[in-house]
Residue, then its C-alpha position, 0 to 999 in steps of 0.5 A: m174161846p171159839l164157839f163150838g159149832e153153831l147155835f140160836v140165841s134163844e137156845i141160850l137165853k136164861k141158860p146158867v153161867f158157871d165160874p171155873k169152880g162150876e158155881e153159877f153166878g147168873k143167867v144169860r139175859d142178852i148178848i152185846v154185838i159189835k162191828g166185825q169182819p166180815l160179820p158182826r161178832v159177839s163182844a160180851l154177854v149180859i148176865e142177870k142175877k137177883k135183878a142185877q146185870y153184869i157184863l161177861k166179856w167174850g175174852d172171859i168165856a171159857i166154854f160157849n155152846k147151847r149146852i154149857i157156858s162157863a167163864k175163866i173168871y169169878a163173880e167178883r170180877l164181873e163188871q156191873y152193866g147199866p143199859s146204854e143206847d150206845n150198845l147194840l143188843i141182840v134181844r133188845d135191838i134185833f129180836d122182833k124188829q122188822i127188816v127188809d129182805v132185799n132178795g125177797a123185797k119184803v118186810v119180815r120180822v126177826n124171830d131168832v138170831k143164829l151165831e156161828g164160830l168164826d176163828s175165835d169169835a162168835c159171829l151173827i150170820a143169820v136171822d130166823v124169820g120163820m115159824r121155827g124161830i117162833l116155836r124155838r123162842f117158846g121152847v117147843e120147836r121139837n114139839g112143833e116138828n112132831l106135830a107137823r110130821i103127824f100131818g105129813k108136813t115138814l117145818t122148813h128153815n127160814l133163815i136169811s143171811w145177814n148179808y142179805i138184810q137191811p135193818l129199818e131202825p136207824r140205830l142198827t146201822s151202827i153195825s157194818l153191813t155188807v149190803p149197803r142201804q142203797i141196795i134197796s134203791q135198786l128194787h122196783p119202786a112198787d116193791i119199795a112202796e109196799i115195804i114202806s106201807n108195811v112198816s110204822p111211819k117212823e121206820g118208813i121215813a127212816l127207810f125212805e131217807g136212805l133211798e137214792p133221790n131218783a128211786a125215792a121219787e119213783a117210790l113216792h109215786e107208788l104210795r098212798p097220798d097220805v103217806q106221801v105227804e107224811i114222809i115229805d112233811k117230816m123230811d129235811k126241806k132241802h132233801a124233800s125238795g131234791i126228791i120233789e124236783r125229780m117228779p113229774p110236775d103233776e105228781a109234785a103238785d099233788i104232794i105239795s098241795g097236801l103239805p102245810t102251807e109253810k113247808a110247801q112254800e119252803i120246798l118250792g123256794l128250793i126247787e129250780k125256778e122254772e119247775a116251781e112256776y109250773i107246779n104253781e100253775l098246776l096248783g092254780h087249776e081245780e083238781d078235777t079238771a084237765g088243767g089239774l091233771m095235765i103235765n107239761e112234758f111233751i114233744a112239739y116240733h114246727p110243721h116245716i121240719t122233715i120226718s128225718e129231722a124230727i127223728e133225730r131231734f126226738k132221740k135227744d128230746a125223749a131221752t129224759m122223758d118217762e112217757v112220750y106217745y105222740i109228737y105234737v106240731t105247733d107253729e111259731q106262736e105254739k098254737l097246735q096244728g096237729s100230731l103224729s103217733l110214734r108209728e106214723l113218725l117211723l113209717s112216714p117217708p124221711e123227706a116228708k114234712l110234718s105238715n104233710v103227714m100229721e093228723a090235723k083234726l085233733k080232739t082237744v080240751t081246755p084247762e077248765t074241762d071236767e076230768k070226767i069229760v077228759a076221760g070220756i074223750i080218751s076212752k071214746y077215741n082210744l087216745l093215749a093222751v089228749p092235748v090241753v089248749d087255751k082259748d087261742n089254741a096254744l098247747l099248754g100240756i097234755v092229759t095222758v091215759d095214766d092220769i086218767v086211771d086215778l079216777l078208777l081208784p077208790p076215793a081213799s086212794r085219790k089225790k086231793r089237791r088244795k092251793v098253796 
């Protein structure tokens, strides 16, 4: 029987259900939902009478609206219902659950569910995440409207179409959604991190595991250190290694150092050899030194090449790098000779050699330099990055201004690194 109009689930909970003669044979306890096209649809009602529960199939319903619910069959034909994890129930599994509002990039709580007739089915079309849904659940929506009117306010409807939400509980993925989980991967990493931070660890991990690897790596950087470690520690090691491998080595080292030793070694063993070696090298430095802060993502060319040659190489070399502030000039032994800013690279004569236009008097630090001294140098000389060199002046890495920002954070937010 088609649904007459639309209704909210809370409006029919505990409503009596009548047989063809008008006799009551129970009250609505819950609603079973199954896959449907284009939206999930009602499969059956769970009816309760004297603490026993029964199933009233959708095909056996004669009238279904907010005022009256009646069946085509009598009580003796009802099937007894036993709770099952295989079924998806609106009250048990959707009410009060947290979902991701993809449009708003935020976590909200389901206060009610809206149903609407579509052909001969009752379909789940939206969830109510606003105050109206809460008031309706308590049966005081009308009173709330009147009270708001007294103060010159209006209670707005806060509905999110089912097409624009993403359940966090893994079990809810048994419903076919128009919006796939991967759409969350398109949100800004900071938005994803905020969503994960506002849900339970279990829900956060379930959401994180559904992200595209690149999005997961970027979002992981935005999370608190303790949350980072908890998520990676509970993930499958192969999946975790794929995410860690996509992170800058210094960020990866921070996370690896917080993991249990066995899990850390397993993940390092699955990462590309060169990347793993560099992470291990970073883990060997004290966390509060330039060596502990530096990254090995930098661009360095020999002094004899021309500006035009450097620009052509730069177009290829910088394509896979997140941040580039300077072009460094090194000799055959990788000893640091000088540097150019990107502005100098673009404004210098194309035929000039790097050795003729580079800045040779550089401020450098060693791996052992204290992080506060590094921060002071970057601040005093207004640098975007400072090179880290060994005792022979060979370029090992750079510490960027972004790496120094961490020093300004409250102690609880700072990454603490230990050796693995």
